[in-house]
ZAMARGU-4260 file (C-alpha; in steps of 0.2 Angstrom, whole numbers, plus 5000, padded with zeros to 4 digits):
<rodrens>
0) 5338/6010/5636 | 5340/6000/5619 | 5343/6008/5602 | 5329/6000/5592 | 5320/6011/5580
5) 5304/6018/5589 | 5288/6009/5584 | 5279/6025/5585 | 5283/6041/5576 | 5274/6057/5579
10) 5268/6065/5563 | 5263/6083/5561 | 5245/6084/5556 | 5248/6099/5545 | 5262/6091/5536
15) 5250/6076/5532 | 5236/6087/5527 | 5246/6098/5516 | 5248/6088/5500 | 5229/6086/5499
20) 5224/6101/5509 | 5213/6089/5519 | 5219/6077/5533 | 5206/6064/5530 | 5209/6063/5511
25) 5228/6061/5516 | 5224/6047/5528 | 5213/6038/5515 | 5227/6039/5502 | 5240/6033/5515
30) 5229/6019/5521 | 5226/6013/5503 | 5245/6013/5500 | 5248/6004/5516 | 5236/5990/5511
35) 5245/5988/5494 | 5262/5987/5503 | 5256/5975/5516 | 5248/5963/5503 | 5264/5964/5492
40) 5275/5959/5507 | 5263/5945/5511 | 5264/5938/5493 | 5283/5940/5493 | 5285/5931/5509
45) 5273/5917/5505 | 5282/5914/5489 | 5299/5913/5497 | 5293/5901/5510 | 5283/5890/5498
50) 5300/5887/5489 | 5306/5878/5505 | 5290/5869/5508 | 5290/5861/5490 | 5308/5854/5493
55) 5305/5847/5511 | 5293/5833/5515 | 5295/5833/5534 | 5286/5847/5542 | 5298/5849/5557
60) 5313/5851/5544 | 5303/5866/5537 | 5302/5875/5553 | 5320/5871/5558 | 5327/5878/5541
65) 5339/5892/5546 | 5337/5901/5529 | 5318/5901/5531 | 5320/5908/5549 | 5331/5922/5542
70) 5319/5927/5528 | 5305/5928/5541 | 5315/5939/5553 | 5320/5950/5538 | 5301/5953/5535
75) 5298/5956/5553 | 5311/5969/5554 | 5304/5979/5539 | 5296/5995/5543 | 5277/5994/5545
80) 5267/5997/5529 | 5258/6012/5537 | 5275/6020/5541 | 5282/6016/5523 | 5266/6023/5515
85) 5266/6039/5526 | 5285/6042/5521 | 5281/6039/5503 | 5266/6051/5504 | 5276/6065/5513
90) 5290/6063/5501 | 5279/6066/5486 | 5282/6048/5479 | 5263/6043/5478 | 5252/6047/5463
95) 5234/6050/5468 | 5219/6059/5461 | 5206/6067/5472 | 5189/6068/5463 | 5183/6085/5460
100) 5170/6091/5473 | 5153/6091/5464 | 5158/6098/5447 | 5139/6102/5445 | 5141/6117/5457
105) 5152/6126/5444 | 5140/6125/5430 | 5126/6131/5441 | 5135/6147/5446 | 5138/6151/5427
110) 5119/6152/5424
</rodrens>
Protein backbone atom coordinates (compact mmCIF):
# COMPACT_ATOMS: atom_id res chain seq x y z
CA UNK A 1 0.00 0.00 0.00
CA UNK A 2 1.48 3.36 -1.00
CA UNK A 3 1.15 6.59 0.97
CA UNK A 4 -0.11 9.00 -1.69
CA UNK A 5 -2.97 11.24 -0.68
CA UNK A 6 -6.34 9.67 -1.39
CA UNK A 7 -7.94 10.93 -4.59
CA UNK A 8 -11.36 10.54 -3.03
CA UNK A 9 -12.31 12.18 0.23
CA UNK A 10 -15.66 11.30 1.73
CA UNK A 11 -17.53 14.41 2.81
CA UNK A 12 -20.41 14.68 5.23
CA UNK A 13 -23.50 15.99 3.41
CA UNK A 14 -24.72 17.76 6.56
CA UNK A 15 -21.39 19.57 6.86
CA UNK A 16 -21.63 20.75 3.22
CA UNK A 17 -25.29 21.76 3.54
CA UNK A 18 -24.76 23.66 6.79
CA UNK A 19 -23.32 27.00 5.54
CA UNK A 20 -26.26 27.54 3.15
CA UNK A 21 -28.80 25.21 4.83
CA UNK A 22 -29.23 23.59 1.39
CA UNK A 23 -26.93 20.90 -0.05
CA UNK A 24 -27.71 21.95 -3.64
CA UNK A 25 -26.94 25.64 -3.03
CA UNK A 26 -23.67 24.57 -1.41
CA UNK A 27 -22.72 22.37 -4.36
CA UNK A 28 -23.46 25.16 -6.86
CA UNK A 29 -21.18 27.53 -4.91
CA UNK A 30 -18.42 24.91 -4.64
CA UNK A 31 -18.76 24.18 -8.38
CA UNK A 32 -18.42 27.85 -9.31
CA UNK A 33 -15.34 28.22 -7.13
CA UNK A 34 -13.79 25.03 -8.55
CA UNK A 35 -14.18 26.42 -12.09
CA UNK A 36 -12.48 29.67 -11.02
CA UNK A 37 -9.57 27.77 -9.45
CA UNK A 38 -9.25 25.53 -12.51
CA UNK A 39 -9.16 28.38 -14.99
CA UNK A 40 -6.65 30.33 -12.85
CA UNK A 41 -4.36 27.28 -12.70
CA UNK A 42 -4.60 26.76 -16.48
CA UNK A 43 -3.73 30.39 -17.18
CA UNK A 44 -0.80 30.26 -14.77
CA UNK A 45 0.56 27.03 -16.21
CA UNK A 46 0.14 28.18 -19.82
CA UNK A 47 1.90 31.44 -18.95
CA UNK A 48 4.86 29.61 -17.44
CA UNK A 49 5.11 27.15 -20.34
CA UNK A 50 4.83 29.99 -22.88
CA UNK A 51 8.02 31.53 -21.43
CA UNK A 52 9.90 28.41 -22.55
CA UNK A 53 8.29 28.25 -25.98
CA UNK A 54 9.38 31.79 -26.82
CA UNK A 55 13.04 31.11 -26.01
CA UNK A 56 13.34 27.81 -27.89
CA UNK A 57 12.91 27.30 -31.63
CA UNK A 58 13.14 23.54 -31.77
CA UNK A 59 9.99 21.73 -30.58
CA UNK A 60 11.90 18.70 -29.28
CA UNK A 61 14.00 20.94 -27.05
CA UNK A 62 10.85 22.37 -25.49
CA UNK A 63 9.56 18.93 -24.50
CA UNK A 64 12.91 17.86 -23.11
CA UNK A 65 13.30 20.92 -20.92
CA UNK A 66 13.65 19.66 -17.34
CA UNK A 67 12.39 22.82 -15.67
CA UNK A 68 9.30 22.71 -17.85
CA UNK A 69 8.67 19.09 -16.87
CA UNK A 70 9.03 20.03 -13.19
CA UNK A 71 6.48 22.84 -13.58
CA UNK A 72 4.01 20.46 -15.23
CA UNK A 73 4.51 17.88 -12.48
CA UNK A 74 3.96 20.54 -9.82
CA UNK A 75 0.57 21.40 -11.33
CA UNK A 76 -0.36 17.71 -11.64
CA UNK A 77 0.35 17.21 -7.92
CA UNK A 78 -1.81 20.16 -6.85
CA UNK A 79 -5.10 19.24 -5.19
CA UNK A 80 -8.02 18.98 -7.58
CA UNK A 81 -9.96 22.26 -7.93
CA UNK A 82 -13.10 20.62 -6.52
CA UNK A 83 -11.21 19.54 -3.37
CA UNK A 84 -9.70 23.00 -2.89
CA UNK A 85 -13.08 24.65 -3.44
CA UNK A 86 -14.80 22.32 -0.95
CA UNK A 87 -12.11 22.96 1.67
CA UNK A 88 -12.38 26.73 1.19
CA UNK A 89 -16.17 26.51 1.46
CA UNK A 90 -16.12 24.41 4.64
CA UNK A 91 -13.45 26.67 6.20
CA UNK A 92 -15.65 29.71 5.64
CA UNK A 93 -13.17 31.25 3.17
CA UNK A 94 -15.67 31.88 0.36
CA UNK A 95 -17.90 34.90 0.09
CA UNK A 96 -21.24 34.07 -1.47
CA UNK A 97 -24.68 35.58 -1.55
CA UNK A 98 -27.83 33.52 -1.94
CA UNK A 99 -30.64 35.52 -3.57
CA UNK A 100 -33.66 35.87 -1.30
CA UNK A 101 -36.43 33.43 -2.18
CA UNK A 102 -39.29 35.30 -3.82
CA UNK A 103 -39.23 38.53 -1.85
CA UNK A 104 -42.74 39.15 -3.23
CA UNK A 105 -44.20 36.60 -0.80
CA UNK A 106 -43.24 38.73 2.19
CA UNK A 107 -45.12 41.79 0.96
CA UNK A 108 -48.22 39.71 0.22
CA UNK A 109 -48.39 38.36 3.77
CA UNK A 110 -48.48 41.92 5.14
CA UNK A 111 -51.70 42.74 3.24
